C-alpha positions as CSV (number, residue, x, y, z in Angstrom):
1,M,-24.6,-15.6,-5.6
2,L,-21.2,-16.7,-7.2
3,T,-18.4,-18.9,-5.8
4,I,-14.8,-17.2,-7.1
5,G,-14.6,-20.2,-9.8
6,N,-17.3,-18.3,-11.6
7,L,-16.2,-15.3,-10.8
8,S,-13.2,-15.5,-12.5
9,R,-14.6,-17.4,-15.9
10,N,-16.8,-14.2,-15.0
11,T,-14.7,-12.1,-15.3
12,G,-11.4,-13.5,-16.7
13,V,-9.6,-12.7,-13.9
14,K,-7.9,-15.6,-12.3
15,V,-9.1,-16.7,-9.0
16,P,-5.1,-15.9,-6.7
17,T,-5.7,-12.1,-8.6
18,I,-9.4,-11.8,-6.7
19,R,-7.6,-12.8,-3.7
20,H,-4.8,-10.0,-3.9
21,Y,-7.4,-7.6,-4.7
22,E,-9.6,-8.9,-1.4
23,Q,-5.5,-8.4,0.5
24,M,-5.9,-4.6,-1.2
25,S,-9.7,-3.8,-0.3
26,L,-10.1,-3.0,-3.9
27,M,-13.2,-5.8,-3.0
28,S,-15.3,-6.5,0.0
29,P,-14.4,-9.0,1.8
30,A,-16.4,-12.8,0.0
31,E,-19.6,-13.2,2.4
32,R,-19.0,-16.8,2.9
33,S,-22.1,-20.6,3.0
34,E,-22.4,-22.0,5.5
35,G,-19.6,-25.0,4.1
36,N,-17.3,-21.3,4.3
37,Q,-17.1,-21.1,0.5
38,R,-17.1,-17.3,-0.7
39,R,-19.9,-15.6,-2.3
40,D,-19.3,-12.5,-4.1
41,S,-22.9,-10.7,-5.4
42,R,-23.6,-9.3,-8.9
43,E,-22.1,-5.6,-7.5
44,E,-18.4,-7.9,-6.3
45,R,-19.0,-8.8,-9.9
46,D,-18.9,-6.2,-11.6
47,R,-16.8,-4.3,-10.0
48,L,-14.1,-7.1,-10.4
49,S,-14.8,-6.1,-14.1
50,F,-14.1,-2.1,-13.7
51,I,-11.2,-3.3,-12.0
52,K,-10.3,-6.0,-15.2
53,H,-10.3,-3.6,-17.7
54,A,-9.1,-0.3,-15.8
55,R,-6.1,-3.1,-15.4
56,D,-6.2,-3.6,-19.2
57,L,-5.9,0.1,-19.9
58,G,-2.5,0.5,-17.7
59,L,-4.1,2.5,-14.8
60,T,-2.2,1.8,-11.3
61,I,-3.1,0.4,-7.8
62,E,-3.8,3.2,-6.5
63,S,-5.6,5.5,-9.6
64,I,-8.1,2.6,-9.2
65,R,-8.5,3.1,-5.7
66,E,-9.4,6.3,-5.9
67,L,-11.8,6.1,-8.4
68,L,-14.0,3.2,-7.2
69,E,-13.4,5.5,-3.5
70,L,-15.5,8.8,-5.8
71,S,-17.6,6.4,-6.9
72,A,-19.0,5.8,-3.9
73,H,-19.0,8.6,-2.9
74,P,-19.4,11.4,-5.3
75,E,-20.0,14.3,-2.7
76,R,-16.7,14.0,-2.3
77,P,-14.0,15.8,-3.7
78,P,-10.7,13.7,-5.6
79,A,-8.1,13.0,-3.2
80,N,-5.9,14.9,-5.1
81,K,-7.9,18.3,-6.0
82,P,-8.6,20.5,-3.5
83,T,-11.8,21.9,-2.6
84,G,-13.5,24.6,-4.6
85,S,-10.1,25.1,-6.9
86,R,-12.5,25.7,-10.7
87,P,-9.8,26.0,-14.3
88,S,-8.5,29.4,-14.8
89,S,-9.7,31.0,-17.7
90,S,-6.6,32.6,-17.9
91,G,-5.0,29.5,-19.3
92,Q,-6.0,28.8,-22.5
93,S,-4.3,30.3,-25.3
94,A,-4.5,33.9,-26.9
95,R,-5.5,33.4,-30.5
96,R,-3.1,35.2,-33.6
97,S,-5.3,36.6,-36.2
98,K,-4.4,36.4,-39.8
99,S,-3.8,39.3,-41.7
């Protein structure tokens, strides 16, 4: 289990940002020690690393939320894609033959 300070050092994410992500439900509420000290799992560290990398790539918080949801429930279709839709072959461009 990791303290919030260790989580911050391991991921390069500042402590206030970690708390902000928790408030936005991007991270699960942390377990607490008997002294009410935050204790995060290695899985939460990996999740936070993913969030940081996604933000570094320019993804929005909402896009990250959708990716995390899709990762947790891969059987569900993405929120912005209708069920059962498939790419159409009619969208392919016609090729010109050279003379």
